[in-house]
ZATORRO-221448 format. One line per 5 residues: number of its first residue (from 1); for each residue x, y, z of C-alpha. Coordinates in Angstrom, 3 decimals, always signed. Layout:
# residues N
NUM = X Y Z  ...
END
This chain:
# residues 748
1 = +28.840 +44.633 -106.767  +28.985 +44.648 -102.947  +29.368 +41.291 -101.250  +27.244 +40.676 -98.173  +29.411 +37.867 -96.746
6 = +32.086 +38.821 -94.251  +35.571 +38.852 -95.604  +36.869 +36.982 -92.530  +35.910 +33.652 -90.986  +33.456 +33.725 -88.000
11 = +34.259 +30.217 -86.680  +37.565 +28.696 -86.032  +38.201 +25.063 -86.934  +39.011 +24.342 -83.296  +35.631 +25.630 -82.053
16 = +33.865 +23.405 -84.481  +35.563 +20.438 -82.906  +34.166 +21.378 -79.374  +30.571 +21.969 -80.365  +27.959 +20.039 -78.116
21 = +30.263 +19.322 -75.164  +28.440 +21.778 -72.861  +25.268 +19.813 -73.206  +27.081 +16.713 -72.008  +28.478 +18.584 -69.038
26 = +25.072 +19.957 -68.183  +23.629 +16.467 -68.389  +26.307 +15.170 -66.060  +25.684 +18.038 -63.660  +21.977 +17.285 -63.723
31 = +22.749 +13.711 -62.702  +24.883 +15.004 -59.852  +22.149 +17.416 -58.844  +19.581 +14.634 -58.928  +21.923 +12.529 -56.801
36 = +22.309 +15.347 -54.337  +18.556 +15.850 -54.359  +17.999 +12.140 -53.797  +20.544 +12.143 -50.998  +18.861 +15.155 -49.435
41 = +15.389 +13.636 -49.748  +16.378 +10.198 -48.467  +18.547 +11.707 -45.728  +15.653 +13.907 -44.684  +13.302 +10.937 -44.678
46 = +15.848 +9.024 -42.628  +16.127 +11.899 -40.167  +12.343 +12.108 -39.838  +12.120 +8.348 -39.410  +14.841 +8.425 -36.757
51 = +13.135 +11.293 -34.955  +9.734 +9.563 -35.072  +11.187 +6.326 -33.745  +13.068 +8.128 -30.984  +9.911 +9.943 -29.938
56 = +7.979 +6.680 -29.989  +10.428 +4.731 -27.811  +10.903 +7.679 -25.432  +7.159 +7.824 -24.892  +6.819 +4.043 -24.673
61 = +9.632 +3.668 -22.138  +8.195 +6.420 -19.939  +4.707 +4.960 -20.272  +5.947 +1.539 -19.202  +7.532 +3.081 -16.116
66 = +4.429 +5.079 -15.226  +2.103 +2.110 -15.684  +4.377 -0.072 -13.598  +4.612 +2.547 -10.851  +0.836 +2.769 -10.673
71 = -0.113 -0.877 -11.080  +3.064 -2.983 -10.502  +1.816 -5.201 -13.324  +4.616 -5.899 -15.795  +2.428 -7.460 -18.476
76 = -0.051 -4.584 -18.392  +2.776 -2.031 -18.457  +4.333 -3.567 -21.561  +0.988 -3.913 -23.328  +0.085 -0.278 -22.747
81 = +3.518 +0.961 -23.808  +3.465 -1.111 -27.007  +0.047 +0.304 -27.855  +1.443 +3.832 -27.430  +4.470 +3.001 -29.605
86 = +2.133 +1.779 -32.343  -0.049 +4.880 -32.182  +2.952 +7.207 -32.351  +4.270 +5.469 -35.477  +0.798 +5.056 -36.967
91 = +1.097 +1.275 -37.059  -2.648 +0.878 -36.942  -2.713 -2.764 -38.040  -0.766 -3.765 -34.928  +2.133 -6.148 -34.661
96 = +2.562 -9.063 -37.032  +4.530 -11.345 -34.694  +5.433 -11.242 -31.033  +7.805 -13.245 -28.894  +8.000 -13.059 -25.126
101 = +8.275 -12.606 -22.327  +11.512 -14.548 -22.195  +12.837 -14.667 -18.645  +16.456 -14.904 -17.663  +18.322 -14.125 -14.470
106 = +21.062 -11.494 -14.681  +23.298 -9.476 -12.381  +25.455 -10.612 -9.513  +24.593 -14.173 -8.520  +21.987 -14.171 -11.297
111 = +19.563 -12.597 -8.832  +17.787 -10.029 -11.022  +14.820 -10.909 -13.210  +15.034 -9.745 -16.818  +12.183 -10.194 -19.301
116 = +12.482 -9.643 -23.054  +9.788 -9.092 -25.705  +10.210 -8.736 -29.477  +7.528 -7.381 -31.825  +7.703 -7.193 -35.617
121 = +5.479 -5.145 -37.926  +4.459 -5.458 -41.565  +5.693 -1.924 -42.191  +9.256 -3.062 -41.508  +9.554 -2.022 -37.853
126 = +10.952 -4.174 -35.047  +10.559 -3.345 -31.355  +12.670 -4.998 -28.676  +11.842 -4.505 -24.982  +14.022 -5.481 -22.040
131 = +12.542 -5.030 -18.546  +14.911 -5.593 -15.630  +13.909 -5.652 -11.978  +16.914 -4.129 -10.228  +15.135 -4.270 -6.853
136 = +15.538 -1.022 -4.897  +17.506 +0.438 -7.805  +14.221 +0.500 -9.663  +12.558 -1.218 -12.588  +14.427 -0.454 -15.796
141 = +12.759 -0.509 -19.210  +14.924 -0.440 -22.361  +13.116 +0.012 -25.686  +14.978 -0.437 -28.982  +13.261 +0.148 -32.306
146 = +14.578 -0.411 -35.826  +13.095 +0.182 -39.265  +14.298 -0.672 -42.758  +13.436 +2.592 -44.522  +12.793 +2.139 -48.292
151 = +14.998 +4.529 -50.288  +13.173 +6.743 -52.764  +16.071 +7.975 -54.950  +19.351 +6.510 -53.889  +18.599 +3.033 -55.139
156 = +18.469 +4.533 -58.664  +22.080 +5.533 -58.212  +23.234 +2.147 -57.035  +22.308 +2.419 -53.380  +20.522 -0.309 -51.462
161 = +16.772 -0.741 -51.467  +16.509 +0.139 -47.759  +18.572 +1.655 -45.008  +18.360 +0.602 -41.317  +17.232 +3.328 -38.906
166 = +17.144 +2.670 -35.155  +16.582 +4.409 -31.828  +16.726 +3.401 -28.181  +15.399 +4.735 -24.874  +15.740 +3.568 -21.273
171 = +13.511 +4.611 -18.398  +13.689 +3.800 -14.717  +11.041 +3.964 -12.021  +11.107 +3.244 -8.315  +14.799 +3.894 -7.900
176 = +14.999 +3.930 -4.141  +17.994 +6.214 -4.273  +15.375 +8.955 -4.686  +13.225 +7.627 -1.815  +15.599 +6.017 +0.710
181 = +14.457 +4.315 +3.876  +16.633 +6.670 +5.922  +17.651 +10.105 +4.621  +19.639 +12.537 +6.749  +19.794 +16.016 +5.238
186 = +22.690 +17.369 +7.301  +26.003 +17.797 +5.496  +27.909 +17.487 +8.760  +30.230 +14.728 +9.871  +28.453 +11.631 +11.210
191 = +25.022 +12.845 +10.098  +24.100 +9.164 +10.270  +25.714 +7.600 +13.322  +25.582 +4.040 +14.634  +27.241 +3.665 +18.024
196 = +27.808 +1.118 +20.766  +26.305 -2.330 +20.404  +23.092 -0.994 +18.889  +21.870 -2.864 +15.843  +19.972 -1.231 +13.015
201 = +18.351 -3.353 +10.328  +17.204 -1.367 +7.316  +15.164 -2.637 +4.400  +15.868 +0.007 +1.773  +18.630 +2.478 +1.092
206 = +20.449 +4.536 +3.722  +21.397 +7.970 +2.384  +23.215 +10.799 +4.108  +24.195 +14.174 +2.698  +26.992 +14.284 +5.259
211 = +29.188 +11.407 +6.280  +27.986 +8.069 +7.588  +29.758 +6.825 +10.716  +28.856 +3.160 +10.872  +30.022 -0.208 +12.093
216 = +29.162 -3.805 +11.344  +25.990 -3.535 +13.433  +24.289 -1.872 +10.479  +22.438 -4.636 +8.678  +21.780 -2.950 +5.367
221 = +19.311 -4.553 +2.961  +19.905 -2.003 +0.229  +22.631 +0.472 -0.686  +24.497 +2.873 +1.587  +25.091 +6.347 +0.108
226 = +27.290 +8.872 +1.868  +29.524 +11.852 +1.397  +33.279 +11.595 +1.109  +34.729 +9.955 +4.198  +31.712 +7.736 +4.895
231 = +32.581 +4.204 +5.963  +29.709 +2.415 +4.250  +32.088 -0.449 +3.546  +31.920 -1.714 +7.143  +28.171 -2.416 +7.104
236 = +26.843 -5.953 +6.811  +24.910 -6.126 +3.572  +21.874 -8.347 +3.923  +19.879 -10.127 +1.243  +16.640 -8.509 +0.174
241 = +14.143 -7.909 -2.559  +11.648 -5.122 -3.109  +8.519 -7.032 -2.061  +6.583 -5.079 +0.597  +7.011 -6.673 +4.003
246 = +10.095 -8.674 +3.026  +12.269 -9.733 +5.972  +15.989 -9.264 +5.141  +18.492 -11.928 +6.083  +22.248 -12.497 +6.190
251 = +23.711 -14.271 +3.128  +24.468 -17.943 +3.695  +26.928 -17.775 +1.991  +25.068 -16.060 -0.848  +21.516 -14.850 -1.324
256 = +18.662 -17.034 -2.477  +17.652 -16.881 -6.117  +15.793 -13.633 -6.769  +17.323 -11.782 -3.808  +20.312 -9.439 -3.956
261 = +22.839 -7.658 -1.779  +23.466 -3.922 -1.831  +26.737 -2.075 -1.647  +28.306 +1.152 -0.455  +28.413 +4.138 -2.809
266 = +30.835 +6.829 -1.634  +30.954 +9.701 -2.418  +27.343 +10.200 -3.420  +25.638 +13.396 -4.589  +23.437 +15.165 -2.066
271 = +19.685 +14.703 -2.109  +17.492 +17.782 -1.607  +14.836 +18.169 +1.043  +11.638 +16.946 -0.674  +9.698 +19.768 +1.011
276 = +6.587 +17.797 +1.938  +3.560 +19.726 +3.217  +0.991 +19.139 +5.959  -2.111 +20.645 +4.398  -4.811 +19.214 +6.653
281 = -3.721 +20.621 +10.033  -5.996 +23.668 +9.898  -9.108 +21.506 +9.500  -8.487 +19.912 +12.902  -8.116 +23.062 +15.013
286 = -10.481 +22.208 +17.895  -8.893 +22.124 +21.340  -9.000 +18.610 +22.788  -8.139 +16.981 +26.092  -7.329 +13.492 +27.286
291 = -10.282 +11.971 +29.180  -9.149 +8.725 +30.762  -11.527 +5.748 +30.390  -14.316 +7.853 +28.933  -15.618 +4.675 +27.229
296 = -15.628 +2.540 +30.345  -12.744 +0.157 +29.738  -10.830 +2.278 +27.216  -10.233 +5.909 +26.249  -11.419 +7.537 +23.038
301 = -9.313 +10.435 +21.735  -10.349 +12.947 +19.087  -8.142 +14.739 +16.553  -7.337 +18.367 +17.187  -4.995 +20.482 +19.260
306 = -3.541 +19.058 +22.492  -1.393 +20.835 +25.049  +1.293 +18.957 +26.922  +0.607 +15.242 +26.455  +2.428 +12.887 +28.796
311 = +1.129 +9.430 +29.630  +2.695 +8.246 +32.863  +1.686 +6.550 +36.072  -1.990 +6.945 +36.857  -2.804 +8.597 +33.517
316 = -1.932 +5.464 +31.559  -4.663 +3.683 +29.642  -5.382 +2.214 +26.270  -6.576 +4.969 +23.955  -8.267 +4.577 +20.590
321 = -7.417 +7.455 +18.244  -10.203 +8.664 +15.986  -8.790 +9.501 +12.535  -7.469 +12.983 +11.784  -4.561 +15.288 +12.630
326 = -3.255 +15.366 +16.212  -1.487 +18.675 +16.796  +0.774 +18.164 +19.825  +1.418 +21.837 +20.615  +3.628 +21.209 +23.653
331 = +5.158 +17.814 +23.003  +4.214 +14.143 +23.020  +5.689 +11.805 +25.635  +4.752 +8.159 +26.059  +6.688 +6.308 +28.739
336 = +4.057 +4.591 +30.882  +3.760 +0.857 +31.376  +0.167 -0.191 +30.885  -0.444 +2.273 +28.060  -1.232 +1.780 +24.383
341 = -2.320 +4.430 +21.873  -3.534 +3.256 +18.483  -6.005 +3.788 +15.672  -6.253 +0.043 +14.956  -9.814 -1.334 +14.892
346 = -9.880 -4.965 +16.013  -12.629 -7.474 +16.792  -13.469 -8.654 +20.298  -11.670 -11.948 +20.940  -9.507 -11.652 +17.817
351 = -9.216 -14.975 +16.002  -5.871 -16.734 +15.928  -4.496 -16.406 +12.392  -3.730 -20.141 +12.170  -6.951 -21.373 +13.785
356 = -10.159 -19.292 +13.692  -11.476 -21.259 +16.665  -8.653 -19.969 +18.860  -7.936 -16.528 +20.282  -4.919 -14.479 +19.193
361 = -2.170 -14.332 +21.790  -1.630 -11.543 +22.460  -4.753 -9.793 +21.348  -3.827 -6.414 +19.919  -5.485 -4.393 +22.682
366 = -3.839 -6.482 +25.404  -0.284 -5.463 +24.481  +2.122 -3.650 +26.805  +0.300 -4.690 +29.943  -3.122 -3.264 +29.047
371 = -6.276 -5.390 +29.221  -8.597 -3.537 +26.882  -9.402 -6.188 +24.267  -13.107 -6.762 +23.709  -14.892 -9.955 +24.754
376 = -18.199 -11.629 +23.953  -20.129 -14.780 +24.828  -22.925 -16.700 +23.112  -26.071 -17.983 +24.834  -29.310 -19.721 +23.877
381 = -31.992 -21.710 +25.651  -35.304 -21.174 +27.342  -34.651 -17.563 +28.446  -34.222 -16.657 +24.792  -37.614 -17.927 +23.675
386 = -38.850 -15.488 +21.043  -41.297 -13.097 +22.682  -42.636 -11.554 +19.498  -45.897 -12.914 +18.154  -47.541 -14.470 +16.378
391 = -45.317 -17.558 +16.473  -44.581 -19.315 +13.184  -45.956 -22.825 +12.791  -44.375 -23.346 +9.365  -41.588 -21.635 +7.429
396 = -42.390 -22.862 +3.912  -44.833 -21.372 +3.251  -44.640 -18.886 +6.091  -47.586 -19.653 +8.369  -49.120 -17.429 +9.601
401 = -47.816 -14.571 +7.550  -46.331 -12.501 +9.113  -44.958 -14.429 +12.094  -41.752 -14.857 +14.100  -39.479 -17.781 +14.876
406 = -36.105 -18.400 +16.458  -33.042 -19.927 +14.779  -34.047 -23.004 +12.793  -32.007 -25.747 +11.142  -34.290 -26.847 +8.306
411 = -32.280 -30.052 +7.798  -32.786 -31.117 +11.380  -29.058 -31.704 +11.900  -29.389 -30.854 +15.585  -25.867 -29.361 +15.732
416 = -24.368 -26.271 +17.348  -23.864 -23.244 +15.114  -20.781 -21.059 +14.914  -20.873 -17.327 +15.729  -18.329 -14.667 +14.748
421 = -18.318 -10.892 +15.301  -16.562 -7.980 +13.649  -16.134 -4.449 +14.996  -17.631 -1.689 +12.831  -17.355 +2.095 +12.907
426 = -17.894 +5.051 +10.556  -15.302 +7.822 +10.200  -14.930 +11.144 +8.390  -12.047 +13.100 +6.860  -12.500 +16.877 +7.094
431 = -10.104 +18.333 +4.490  -12.168 +19.540 +1.475  -8.970 +19.962 -0.533  -8.647 +16.206 -0.997  -10.929 +15.030 -3.763
436 = -12.703 +12.786 -4.266  -13.284 +12.340 -0.533  -15.969 +9.728 +0.166  -15.480 +10.366 +3.909  -16.243 +14.116 +3.813
441 = -19.233 +15.184 +5.946  -22.080 +14.453 +5.868  -20.802 +11.205 +4.334  -18.589 +8.805 +6.235  -16.520 +5.722 +5.520
446 = -17.270 +2.357 +7.033  -14.493 +0.380 +8.698  -14.957 -3.288 +9.574  -12.389 -5.343 +11.444  -11.249 -8.869 +10.732
451 = -13.431 -11.562 +12.346  -13.393 -12.656 +15.949  -12.795 -16.118 +17.265  -15.588 -18.546 +16.367  -17.781 -19.436 +19.346
456 = -20.373 -22.227 +19.368  -23.923 -21.884 +20.562  -24.143 -23.684 +23.927  -26.998 -25.881 +22.708  -27.852 -27.436 +19.372
461 = -29.993 -25.477 +16.929  -33.200 -27.435 +16.372  -36.445 -27.324 +14.407  -37.298 -27.771 +10.750  -39.332 -26.037 +8.064
466 = -42.574 -27.603 +9.277  -41.831 -27.170 +12.982  -39.605 -24.119 +13.362  -37.675 -23.420 +16.530  -38.728 -20.529 +18.714
471 = -35.345 -20.364 +20.465  -33.034 -17.568 +19.355  -29.352 -16.807 +19.876  -28.153 -14.092 +22.222  -24.699 -12.524 +21.896
476 = -23.408 -10.872 +25.052  -20.700 -8.211 +25.054  -18.798 -8.188 +28.318  -16.240 -5.619 +27.149  -16.394 -3.397 +24.067
481 = -13.551 -3.588 +21.573  -11.796 -0.174 +21.457  -13.233 +1.929 +18.653  -16.242 -0.283 +17.942  -19.508 +1.591 +17.381
486 = -21.349 -1.451 +16.033  -20.904 -5.200 +15.719  -21.638 -7.304 +12.656  -22.741 -10.873 +13.372  -21.993 -13.869 +11.141
491 = -23.425 -17.396 +11.560  -22.237 -20.787 +10.312  -24.792 -23.653 +10.439  -21.870 -26.109 +10.262  -20.513 -24.827 +13.552
496 = -16.890 -23.773 +14.016  -15.583 -25.779 +11.061  -12.655 -23.440 +10.311  -14.046 -22.469 +6.887  -14.642 -18.718 +6.736
501 = -16.643 -19.035 +3.515  -19.322 -20.889 +5.486  -20.108 -17.855 +7.663  -22.879 -15.551 +6.480  -23.861 -12.081 +7.712
506 = -27.139 -11.948 +9.622  -27.242 -8.526 +11.279  -25.618 -5.377 +12.668  -26.106 -4.116 +16.227  -25.201 -1.010 +18.187
511 = -22.213 -1.574 +20.420  -23.430 -1.446 +24.042  -23.426 +2.172 +25.191  -23.743 +3.512 +21.618  -26.795 +4.685 +19.708
516 = -26.310 +4.959 +15.949  -22.576 +5.462 +16.386  -22.845 +8.068 +19.164  -21.439 +7.184 +22.606  -24.182 +7.587 +25.195
521 = -23.097 +5.249 +27.991  -22.967 +3.439 +30.261  -20.532 +0.921 +28.805  -20.020 -2.763 +29.657  -17.303 -3.599 +32.159
526 = -17.541 -7.323 +32.761  -21.320 -7.545 +33.022  -22.967 -9.293 +30.075  -24.816 -6.865 +27.805  -26.865 -8.565 +25.103
531 = -26.714 -7.131 +21.605  -30.114 -5.607 +20.953  -30.789 -4.960 +24.651  -31.239 -1.483 +26.109  -29.252 -2.127 +29.289
536 = -26.806 -4.649 +30.750  -28.095 -7.905 +32.267  -31.409 -7.548 +30.420  -32.647 -9.633 +27.464  -33.459 -7.897 +24.182
541 = -37.059 -6.879 +23.645  -37.537 -9.783 +21.239  -36.127 -12.221 +23.790  -32.898 -12.847 +21.856  -30.364 -10.974 +19.721
546 = -30.973 -13.167 +16.659  -34.283 -14.602 +15.508  -36.273 -15.240 +12.306  -33.244 -16.988 +10.767  -32.906 -20.444 +9.232
551 = -30.073 -22.211 +7.466  -31.590 -21.789 +3.990  -30.953 -18.049 +4.344  -27.216 -18.575 +4.907  -26.499 -21.455 +2.578
556 = -22.877 -22.593 +2.266  -20.698 -21.329 +0.785  -21.693 -17.770 +1.584  -21.746 -14.930 -0.928  -18.725 -12.727 -1.674
561 = -20.218 -9.225 -1.504  -18.987 -5.720 -2.226  -17.106 -4.816 +0.940  -19.154 -1.667 +1.600  -22.448 -3.554 +1.605
566 = -23.664 -6.186 +4.030  -26.755 -8.192 +3.149  -27.911 -11.576 +4.333  -25.269 -14.296 +3.835  -22.298 -12.062 +2.896
571 = -18.974 -13.616 +3.930  -16.912 -11.909 +6.659  -13.824 -9.783 +5.881  -10.464 -11.474 +5.434  -8.758 -12.805 +8.546
576 = -5.627 -11.383 +10.131  -2.207 -12.788 +9.255  +0.746 -13.968 +11.306  +2.793 -11.487 +13.368  +5.577 -9.601 +11.617
581 = +9.147 -10.191 +12.631  +11.831 -7.881 +11.299  +14.933 -6.980 +13.228  +15.082 -9.589 +15.993  +13.780 -12.891 +14.684
586 = +12.297 -15.124 +15.819  +10.708 -13.029 +18.572  +9.727 -14.451 +21.941  +6.490 -16.420 +21.780  +3.222 -14.546 +22.308
591 = +4.918 -11.152 +22.105  +3.810 -9.578 +18.816  +0.273 -8.845 +17.683  -1.084 -10.184 +14.414  -1.007 -8.235 +11.158
596 = -3.946 -7.029 +9.097  -4.815 -8.665 +5.796  -3.062 -7.136 +2.760  -4.618 -4.638 +0.359  -7.115 -6.042 -2.119
601 = -9.958 -4.981 -4.376  -13.325 -4.633 -2.665  -15.724 -6.006 -5.259  -16.404 -9.662 -6.184  -14.709 -11.994 -6.846
606 = -12.105 -10.323 -4.597  -12.553 -10.563 -0.844  -11.435 -6.977 -0.011  -8.518 -7.785 +2.322  -8.159 -5.323 +5.190
611 = -11.197 -3.014 +5.339  -10.447 -1.332 +8.657  -6.846 -0.223 +9.016  -3.602 +0.631 +7.176  -4.285 -1.573 +4.144
616 = -7.733 -0.092 +3.507  -8.411 +2.722 +1.051  -11.385 +4.614 -0.327  -12.707 +4.809 -2.936  -11.605 +1.385 -4.070
621 = -11.217 +1.485 -7.874  -13.741 -0.511 -9.864  -12.546 -1.877 -12.154  -9.108 -1.978 -10.593  -5.867 -3.885 -10.723
626 = -5.281 -6.521 -8.061  -1.555 -5.719 -8.125  -2.251 -2.103 -7.122  -5.705 -2.114 -5.513  -5.485 +1.405 -4.049
631 = -4.396 +3.308 -7.169  -6.541 +6.433 -7.471  -7.854 +6.225 -3.912  -7.548 +9.418 -1.877  -8.311 +8.429 +1.721
636 = -7.231 +5.811 +4.239  -10.346 +6.101 +6.445  -8.632 +5.396 +9.778  -5.377 +7.274 +9.157  -3.863 +9.784 +11.594
641 = -1.031 +12.302 +11.437  +1.022 +13.551 +14.404  +1.941 +17.222 +13.874  +4.680 +18.922 +15.900  +4.882 +22.728 +15.523
646 = +8.044 +24.676 +16.283  +9.295 +23.859 +19.795  +7.123 +20.775 +20.259  +9.196 +17.619 +20.743  +8.593 +13.881 +20.522
651 = +9.650 +11.312 +23.122  +8.612 +7.670 +22.747  +10.081 +5.373 +25.386  +10.008 +1.603 +25.369  +7.822 +1.439 +28.490
656 = +5.009 +3.152 +26.629  +3.466 +1.934 +23.388  +2.174 +3.781 +20.337  +0.984 +1.868 +17.290  -0.387 +4.220 +14.643
661 = -0.656 +4.407 +10.877  -1.027 +7.353 +8.552  -2.861 +7.407 +5.233  -2.807 +8.405 +1.618  -4.603 +11.708 +2.423
666 = -1.497 +12.765 +4.397  +0.897 +11.488 +1.715  +1.561 +8.723 +4.241  +3.420 +11.118 +6.571  +2.712 +9.849 +10.085
671 = +4.956 +12.327 +11.985  +5.398 +15.832 +10.562  +7.445 +18.751 +11.836  +8.130 +21.933 +9.840  +11.669 +23.031 +9.038
676 = +11.552 +25.496 +11.954  +11.338 +22.609 +14.451  +14.885 +21.690 +15.537  +14.036 +19.333 +18.418  +16.074 +16.361 +19.541
681 = +13.588 +13.515 +19.144  +13.714 +10.093 +20.815  +12.135 +6.909 +19.500  +12.778 +3.910 +21.715  +10.247 +1.441 +20.450
686 = +9.355 -1.828 +22.113  +7.449 -4.792 +20.755  +4.131 -2.922 +20.879  +5.310 +0.255 +19.139  +5.149 +0.887 +15.436
691 = +4.769 +4.008 +13.310  +3.412 +3.060 +9.901  +4.207 +5.782 +7.397  +6.917 +8.366 +6.802  +8.561 +10.473 +9.499
696 = +9.315 +13.877 +7.972  +11.198 +16.260 +10.267  +13.819 +17.957 +8.049  +15.531 +19.934 +10.845  +15.128 +17.549 +13.789
701 = +17.735 +15.187 +15.208  +16.609 +11.636 +15.955  +17.881 +8.999 +18.341  +16.373 +5.633 +17.461  +16.266 +2.353 +19.322
706 = +13.872 -0.558 +19.548  +13.442 -4.263 +19.118  +11.434 -7.298 +18.043  +9.440 -5.563 +15.304  +10.332 -2.619 +13.131
711 = +9.284 +0.529 +15.032  +9.313 +2.393 +11.715  +7.382 +0.888 +8.820  +7.915 +3.439 +6.100  +10.589 +6.089 +5.719
716 = +12.586 +8.490 +7.896  +13.662 +11.928 +6.642  +15.432 +14.016 +9.279  +18.441 +16.257 +9.860  +20.612 +13.742 +11.717
721 = +19.991 +10.212 +12.963  +21.765 +8.280 +15.690  +21.125 +4.690 +16.662  +22.496 +4.147 +20.150  +22.294 +1.805 +23.091
726 = +22.229 -1.973 +22.999  +18.866 -2.676 +21.401  +17.901 -3.771 +17.917  +16.011 -1.212 +15.851  +14.536 -1.536 +12.407
731 = +13.414 +0.667 +9.537  +11.239 -1.233 +7.103  +10.773 +0.767 +3.924  +7.396 -0.210 +2.505  +6.340 +1.576 -0.692
736 = +2.709 +1.108 +0.324  +3.274 +3.433 +3.295  +5.531 +6.110 +1.815  +4.951 +9.352 -0.119  +4.261 +9.221 -3.814
741 = +7.624 +8.425 -5.459  +9.074 +10.383 -8.376  +7.625 +9.532 -11.765  +9.456 +7.445 -14.328  +12.373 +9.237 -15.973
746 = +14.563 +8.642 -18.988  +18.171 +7.757 -18.266  +19.220 +7.049 -21.855
END
């Protein structure tokens, strides 16, 4: 019988002992694989979390810088950046707790303000913000985020429940190293040169791509950057902060709290030519000519193309510049005593900044030996009896209806009323490439000066509601204010009480010699010309300039109105401020003109600030931010630009006077020359000279001198710059009057 079993063994005893061990190994390997999988998953989640946090703080830090650049409002900037951080990380429930701002002073002499905020979130995130004002080195925002990420797998294998993930980002905005007060583009030796006993006071950074050849007469309120070999160390470093209009001062022995001193940085990397453009020149191509005293007591000039322009001797006058581009095709020279060119609109008999019942000394249009300031007088009495009929016998109710009356004090106070005027004109900007442009034809932008001195009516205002006065008020213009096309009139029943809120608007009149803004002539020259009258020395047709007015119509306090609208009882614009002193302080008494009110929002409850000159912009944002009232505006209605084509040179001497400002539509460039223009320019500015804006002449060489006020209120970008002589010059970098700075950037 055949056996079916094998005759030999199929399993060894040793193999039997090892049975099942592979399964154990596989199980162990599976654990390792799961661990590796868990590590990969949790590491990947950690990487994603780190990337998301980094993206969130990068965006938040940049947003904070951009918001601060636009609005200069630290609280708003932080709020907006935190909201962006939350959206990026999908933290829709918002923060759980917040702490800050916590202020401390840091830096040398504890002079820099640092604010800290901390936010915590229910999802396990923490955000820490540190904002440091490093003055002209910019505002620095450091954002640090951390998150305890819950582990999905690793805690099974003995790891912790969470792992900390963090990210940080730092942005900076407004670093003045990118927008210095003085930038010379030449890489040559002594590209910036201070010689002799000349003094130069600079608020802002001085930067040269070549070497700086300086001495202790450079009063530097900022940093000095120069190429190798520059002697920035010899400058006197003044105390300063980044507030517009700040007056730098020598440390005594250190700076006041909140102010800092700069330093020299040598060698410094070169800065490129920013390559600014002058896009509006072609829209002002009409040939123009200087027509001396074409407005009687002053000269009106129009933008366009001028040949050789040289004010000297008998050609001198005061000239009001209509806004636009002035293309000086064969040079601009101003060296005549008794001359003043400006686009400033001022009231007749400008009010003294410290006492509205007094007259500014000097009035703006009386500087440099000219006598062009406007003047007015106030009259009432029998000759101003209202001629229009029927005559009112009662004002409440109006009897008969309709009827006419004079100026009536319903309370029977029998006191003299106060009268103030403002100069008004309407201007256009012709470049269609700037949008929105509220000044583009056929539209125009209104400009209204600060108020005049308050003048009292010669006689008391009488009458009452049941027996109204039939005596009006006549305002006589004896000399037009340069640039004025109209005059607004404001009355105060309390007289000249020094309270501007008690003045209310009552009417607008053509300036004598103008009809609806168009100059017709003749123009007043000392002879009284009543507002509302057709000719000098004649009464208005109604018998008086003002009538049909009583004190109930202009109740005190008056109404704060939108600046572009004037209705009965609107308050006047803001008053002028004290004269600026910069490089030679204090100046001699009665030497410098007063400054315009600062920028402000134009709708109630804000009082609009300057609504005529360099601090005025259109359209005013509504709603806006009071810290940056001109953000988004495209036009400074009165702004001008001086354009110098190739071969056309600039020569401003201290005997002459030019006081002009540019505007946002020109990127605040007040003097522009293309790179092909290699002229040697001279700016010797006296007390009545100031150029408000940026001088951009990348291939021109400048010699600068001046005194008493800063002849340059903005920025200078040129090929070389030399400050010579024995005078005191100043460059006052003001971010309000300089080109748009670079956007916020990440530095960490």
